[in-house]
C-alpha positions as CSV (number, residue, x, y, z in Angstrom):
1,X,-33.1,15.4,24.1
2,X,-32.7,19.1,25.2
3,X,-30.3,18.2,27.9
4,X,-28.2,16.3,25.5
5,X,-28.1,19.5,23.2
6,X,-27.3,21.5,26.4
7,X,-24.2,19.2,27.6
8,X,-22.7,19.2,23.7
9,X,-22.9,23.1,23.7
10,X,-21.6,23.3,27.2
11,X,-18.5,20.6,25.7
12,X,-17.7,22.8,22.9
13,X,-17.7,26.1,25.1
14,X,-15.2,24.2,27.2
15,X,-12.8,22.9,24.2
16,X,-13.2,25.5,21.8
17,X,-10.8,27.8,23.9
18,X,-7.9,25.5,24.3
19,X,-8.0,24.5,20.8
20,X,-7.8,28.0,19.7
21,X,-5.1,28.5,22.2
22,X,-3.4,25.6,20.7
23,X,0.5,26.9,19.9
24,X,3.3,24.9,19.0
25,X,7.3,25.9,19.1
26,X,8.9,25.5,15.6
27,X,12.8,26.0,15.8
28,X,14.1,28.6,13.0
29,X,17.1,30.4,11.9
30,X,18.0,33.1,9.3
31,X,18.5,30.2,6.5
32,X,16.9,31.3,3.1
33,X,15.2,30.3,1.2
34,X,13.9,27.5,4.1
35,X,13.1,30.6,6.6
36,X,14.2,34.3,6.8
37,X,13.0,37.6,8.5
38,X,11.2,40.1,6.3
39,X,10.4,43.2,8.1
40,X,10.3,41.6,11.5
41,X,8.1,38.3,10.3
42,X,9.5,34.7,9.5
43,X,8.9,33.6,5.8
44,X,10.2,30.7,3.8
45,X,9.4,27.2,2.8
46,X,9.8,25.9,6.0
47,X,7.5,28.7,7.6
48,X,4.7,27.5,5.1
49,X,5.0,23.9,5.7
50,X,4.8,24.6,9.7
51,X,1.4,26.7,9.0
52,X,-0.1,24.4,7.1
53,X,0.6,21.4,9.2
54,X,0.0,22.8,12.4
55,X,-3.2,24.3,11.2
56,X,-4.6,20.7,10.2
57,X,-4.1,20.4,14.1
58,X,-6.2,23.3,14.7
59,X,-2.7,25.1,16.3
60,X,-0.5,28.0,15.2
61,X,3.4,28.1,15.2
62,X,5.5,30.0,17.8
63,X,8.8,30.5,16.1
64,X,11.8,30.5,18.0
65,X,15.1,31.0,16.7
66,X,17.7,28.5,18.2
67,X,21.1,27.3,17.5
68,X,20.8,23.3,15.7
69,X,22.5,21.8,18.4
70,X,20.5,23.5,21.0
71,X,17.4,22.9,19.2
72,X,18.1,19.2,19.1
73,X,18.7,19.2,22.7
74,X,15.6,20.8,23.6
75,X,13.5,18.5,21.4
76,X,14.9,15.7,23.4
77,X,14.0,17.0,26.7
78,X,10.4,18.1,25.4
79,X,10.9,21.5,25.8
80,X,10.7,22.2,21.8
81,X,7.8,20.6,19.8
82,X,8.8,21.0,15.9
83,X,11.9,21.2,13.9
84,X,12.7,21.2,9.9
85,X,15.6,20.2,8.1
86,X,16.4,16.8,10.2
87,X,18.2,13.8,8.9
88,X,16.2,10.4,9.8
89,X,18.6,8.7,12.1
90,X,18.0,5.6,14.7
91,X,19.4,7.9,17.5
92,X,16.8,10.9,16.8
93,X,14.1,8.4,16.3
94,X,14.4,7.7,20.2
95,X,12.7,10.9,20.8
96,X,11.3,12.0,17.6
97,X,8.7,11.0,15.0
98,X,9.4,12.2,11.5
99,X,7.1,13.4,8.8
100,X,8.3,14.4,5.2
101,X,10.6,14.2,3.1
102,X,10.2,18.2,2.4
103,X,13.0,18.1,0.3
104,X,16.7,16.3,-0.5
105,X,19.5,18.1,1.2
106,X,22.8,18.3,-0.4
107,X,25.9,19.4,1.7
108,X,28.4,21.2,-0.1
109,X,32.1,22.4,0.6
110,X,32.7,26.1,-0.3
111,X,36.0,28.2,0.6
112,X,37.5,31.2,0.1
113,X,39.4,31.5,-3.4
114,X,41.8,28.5,-3.0
115,X,44.3,27.1,-5.6
116,X,42.9,23.7,-4.4
117,X,40.0,21.8,-5.4
118,X,38.3,19.2,-3.4
119,X,36.5,15.8,-4.6
120,X,36.9,13.3,-1.5
121,X,37.1,13.3,1.9
122,X,40.8,12.4,1.6
123,X,41.5,15.7,0.0
124,X,40.7,17.4,3.4
125,X,42.4,15.0,5.4
126,X,45.7,15.6,2.8
127,X,45.1,19.4,2.9
128,X,46.2,22.3,5.2
129,X,43.2,24.1,5.4
130,X,40.7,24.4,8.3
131,X,36.9,23.9,7.8
132,X,34.0,24.9,9.9
133,X,31.1,23.0,10.6
134,X,28.1,23.2,12.5
135,X,27.5,21.1,15.5
136,X,24.5,18.8,15.6
137,X,24.3,18.5,11.4
138,X,24.3,15.2,10.2
139,X,27.0,15.1,7.5
140,X,26.7,11.5,5.9
141,X,27.7,8.1,7.5
142,X,31.3,8.5,5.8
143,X,32.1,11.7,6.9
144,X,30.7,10.6,10.6
145,X,32.6,7.4,10.7
146,X,35.7,9.1,9.4
147,X,35.5,12.1,12.1
148,X,34.8,9.5,15.3
149,X,38.1,7.1,14.0
150,X,40.8,9.9,12.7
151,X,42.3,12.3,14.9
152,X,44.1,13.9,11.8
153,X,40.9,14.3,9.9
154,X,39.0,15.8,13.2
155,X,42.3,18.6,13.2
156,X,40.8,19.9,9.5
157,X,37.8,21.3,11.4
158,X,36.3,24.1,13.5
159,X,32.8,23.2,14.8
160,X,30.8,25.7,16.0
161,X,26.9,26.2,17.1
162,X,25.7,28.1,14.2
163,X,26.1,29.1,10.9
164,X,26.3,32.7,11.0
165,X,30.1,32.7,13.0
166,X,31.4,30.4,10.0
167,X,30.6,32.9,7.5
168,X,32.0,35.8,9.6
169,X,34.9,33.6,10.3
170,X,35.6,33.0,6.5
171,X,35.1,36.6,5.5
172,X,37.8,37.7,8.3
173,X,40.1,34.8,7.3
174,X,39.9,32.8,10.4
175,X,38.6,29.7,8.4
176,X,39.2,28.5,4.9
177,X,36.0,27.0,4.2
178,X,32.8,25.7,5.8
179,X,30.4,22.9,5.1
180,X,26.8,24.2,3.9
181,X,23.3,23.4,2.5
182,X,23.6,24.2,-1.1
183,X,20.8,25.8,-1.8
184,X,21.2,28.2,0.9
185,X,24.4,29.1,-0.6
186,X,23.0,29.4,-3.9
187,X,20.5,31.8,-2.3
188,X,23.2,33.8,-1.0
189,X,25.4,34.1,-3.8
190,X,22.4,35.9,-5.6
191,X,21.6,38.4,-2.6
192,X,24.6,38.7,-0.4
193,X,27.8,40.4,-1.3
194,X,29.8,38.3,1.0
195,X,29.3,35.7,-1.1
196,X,30.3,36.4,-4.1
197,X,34.0,35.4,-4.3
198,X,33.4,32.0,-2.6
199,X,34.5,29.0,-4.4
200,X,32.2,25.9,-4.4
201,X,33.9,22.6,-4.6
202,X,33.0,19.2,-6.4
203,X,32.6,17.2,-3.3
204,X,29.2,16.6,-1.8
205,X,29.6,15.4,1.8
206,X,25.9,14.0,2.3
207,X,22.9,13.9,-0.2
208,X,19.9,12.6,0.9
209,X,16.2,13.2,1.9
210,X,15.4,15.4,5.1
211,X,12.5,15.6,7.1
212,X,10.0,17.6,9.9
213,X,11.1,16.5,13.3
214,X,8.4,16.1,15.7
215,X,8.9,15.5,19.5
216,X,7.4,12.5,20.8
217,X,6.2,14.5,24.0
218,X,4.0,16.7,21.7
219,X,2.5,14.9,19.3
220,X,0.0,11.9,19.6
221,X,0.4,9.2,16.8
222,X,-2.8,10.3,15.4
223,X,-1.6,13.8,14.7
224,X,1.6,12.5,13.3
225,X,-0.6,10.6,10.5
226,X,-2.6,13.7,9.7
227,X,0.6,15.9,9.5
228,X,2.1,13.3,7.1
229,X,-0.9,13.3,4.9
230,X,-1.1,17.1,4.9
231,X,2.4,17.0,3.9
232,X,1.9,14.5,1.2
233,X,-0.3,16.9,-0.5
234,X,1.9,19.9,-0.4
235,X,4.7,17.9,-1.8
236,X,2.8,15.7,-4.5
237,X,5.0,17.8,-7.0
238,X,8.5,16.7,-6.7
239,X,9.9,17.6,-3.5
240,X,12.8,20.1,-4.9
241,X,10.6,21.8,-6.8
242,X,9.1,24.2,-4.2
243,X,12.8,24.7,-3.1
244,X,14.0,26.2,-6.4
245,X,11.0,28.4,-6.6
246,X,11.7,30.1,-3.1
247,X,15.6,30.1,-4.4
248,X,14.8,33.4,-6.0
């Protein structure tokens, strides 16, 4: 009996340091109200979720700021563990498991003050405006299909790796508008003077649930199940309520 107890304690002494040292890389960017820096520390809804989800596994997050498309590539290569704000697509399911949704995303079109208003993709194709989009972001089936098939439609867009250059390009007049997530724009209008004179158009390019993407190489099926259970308890109230609470 004493020998069994000794072996059990020895096993714990060997396992505990590994558990304590468990770290998972999480992609972040300056994207309030979901993640943003305050005095050098990451805060926001996705930050809170990542800590809760990984804590359930005995792990802690290591936040890494990466462009959207670059983060997807690293997830696919198994060099990044976790990423928020993802649409669930068949292609991504080849290398990711999804938990969620965390909330419902609405992609909208914002521009400088222009006389025209956009209600449809046809309006964009007929117009003479240059619209910025972020590489790797899923814009919905209708947009993706037209973007692949119509050279005229594609010619209306400038594709960049990060959202921030799009904002700077709009301010400098190098583009006329860009596609953005609605809550991010509402937050920016309240807190950033650069967003005070933008125009939000009626066109919604995509409205769908978004998820946490987990690299298959980084998490076991059992761990994915635990994280889904934890996230479900965090989002028992309507999933968009917590987003609106972080907007202010």
